[in-house]
C-alpha positions in Angstrom: 88.3 147.1 -22.3 90.9 145.5 -24.0 89.0 143.3 -26.4 86.9 146.4 -27.2 90.0 148.1 -28.5 90.5 144.8 -30.4 87.3 144.6 -32.0 87.5 148.6 -32.9 91.1 148.1 -34.4 90.0 145.1 -36.3 86.8 146.8 -37.7 89.0 149.7 -39.2 91.5 147.3 -40.4 88.9 145.5 -42.1 87.2 148.7 -43.4 90.7 150.5 -44.6 92.1 147.1 -45.5 93.3 149.2 -49.0 95.1 151.7 -47.0 98.5 150.8 -46.2 98.4 153.2 -43.1 95.4 152.5 -41.0 97.1 152.7 -38.1 98.0 156.6 -38.7 94.0 156.9 -39.2 93.3 155.6 -35.9 95.5 157.1 -34.1 94.6 160.3 -35.8 91.0 159.7 -34.8 92.1 159.1 -31.3 94.1 162.5 -31.2 90.8 164.2 -32.5 88.6 162.9 -29.9 91.3 164.1 -27.3 91.7 167.5 -28.5 88.0 167.8 -28.5 87.5 166.6 -25.2 90.6 168.2 -23.4 89.4 171.6 -22.9 86.5 170.3 -20.8 88.8 168.5 -18.3 91.1 171.8 -17.9 88.1 174.6 -17.8 87.5 175.8 -14.1 84.3 175.4 -13.8 83.4 177.2 -10.7 84.7 180.7 -12.1 83.1 179.9 -15.2 79.6 179.1 -13.9 76.9 182.2 -13.9 76.7 183.4 -10.2 73.1 181.7 -8.8 71.1 184.6 -7.7 68.8 182.3 -5.8 71.6 181.4 -3.5 72.1 185.1 -2.2 72.1 185.4 1.3 70.9 188.7 2.6 73.1 188.7 5.8 75.9 189.7 3.0 74.1 193.2 2.6 73.4 193.1 6.3 77.1 192.5 7.5 78.3 195.0 5.2 75.9 197.5 6.6 76.5 196.6 9.8 80.1 197.4 9.7 79.5 200.8 7.8 77.1 202.0 10.6 79.6 200.7 13.2 82.4 202.8 11.3 80.2 206.1 11.5 78.8 205.6 15.6 82.2 204.9 16.6 83.1 208.4 15.3 80.5 210.0 17.3 81.8 211.3 20.8 81.2 209.3 23.9 79.7 206.1 22.1 83.0 204.2 22.6 83.2 200.6 21.1 79.9 199.8 19.1 78.4 196.8 18.1 75.3 196.9 15.4 72.9 194.3 14.5 70.7 194.6 11.5 67.4 192.8 10.8 66.5 192.5 7.0 63.3 191.8 5.4 63.5 189.8 1.9 66.4 189.2 -0.1 68.2 191.3 -2.8 66.1 192.0 -6.0 67.5 192.2 -9.5 66.3 194.0 -12.4 68.0 193.2 -15.6 67.7 195.3 -18.7 65.2 194.6 -21.7 64.9 195.4 -24.9 61.8 196.0 -26.5 60.3 195.7 -30.0 56.8 197.1 -30.9 55.1 195.6 -33.7 52.0 196.5 -34.9 49.7 194.9 -37.6 46.2 196.4 -38.8 44.0 195.8 -41.7 40.7 197.4 -42.3 38.7 196.5 -39.4 41.5 196.6 -36.3 44.8 197.2 -35.6 46.7 194.7 -33.2 50.0 195.7 -31.3 52.7 193.1 -29.8 55.3 194.2 -27.4 58.3 191.5 -27.8 60.7 191.7 -24.6 64.3 190.2 -24.6 66.9 190.1 -21.7 70.4 192.4 -23.2 73.2 190.0 -22.1 76.7 191.1 -21.8 80.0 189.1 -22.7 82.4 189.1 -19.6 85.4 186.8 -19.6 83.7 184.3 -21.9 80.6 184.5 -19.8 77.5 185.6 -21.3 75.3 187.3 -18.5 72.3 189.1 -18.3 72.7 192.9 -18.1 71.9 194.3 -14.4 70.0 197.6 -14.7 69.0 197.9 -11.0 69.9 195.9 -7.7 67.0 196.8 -4.9 68.9 195.9 -1.4 66.5 194.1 1.3 64.5 196.4 3.6 66.1 197.2 7.2 63.5 196.6 9.3 65.2 197.0 12.8 68.6 198.0 14.3 70.0 196.9 17.8 73.4 199.0 18.9 75.2 198.1 21.7 77.5 200.7 22.9 80.1 201.8 25.7 78.0 204.9 25.8 74.7 203.7 25.8 73.9 204.9 29.1 74.3 208.6 28.7 71.0 210.1 27.2 72.6 212.9 25.2 74.5 209.9 23.1 72.0 208.0 22.8 70.0 210.2 21.1 72.9 211.1 18.9 72.7 207.3 18.2 69.5 207.1 17.7 69.4 210.1 15.2 72.6 208.7 13.3 71.1 205.5 12.5 67.5 206.6 11.7 69.0 209.2 9.1 71.7 206.7 7.8 69.4 203.9 7.5 66.1 205.5 7.2 64.6 203.3 9.7 62.1 204.9 12.2 63.3 205.6 15.8 60.8 203.1 17.0 62.8 200.5 15.1 65.9 201.3 16.7 66.9 199.6 20.2 70.4 201.4 21.9 71.7 199.6 24.9 74.8 200.2 27.0 77.4 197.7 26.9 78.5 195.6 29.7 81.9 196.4 31.1 
């Protein structure tokens, strides 16, 4: 490394032998390179990176929904302490906003139409990301509810109805059981 620096400084000294302050030029060159490379060292790559949608876990959606359903069910008289487990199919799907341009060209015999679509991007905190138009959540395919009042038929019916209505899941895909004390 030391010999390489000597070679570079020697080559620069020969090139700029007419200039008395070649050392100043060398130092300025190194300072310029450091200024170019310095921001790369301090950039927080984890926060600057665009989110990787392919790494999304459907369990995030399921866990959030489970907590919401538990919160609602615990307010029903007779249910008591409750635990909910959801089964989901698929993952969250993102639909991105598109800008469409249609160009029509015609001659005496025919006309052609071409549609060009581009994603719309938004700037946020220095990041450029595609604009999300819609998020489609995974489909809930089954629900298990374990609660203290699960042995009472009136409570069970209330739980079946609340879960079916709140999650739009058919009753045959819901299981309500009494928790072991």
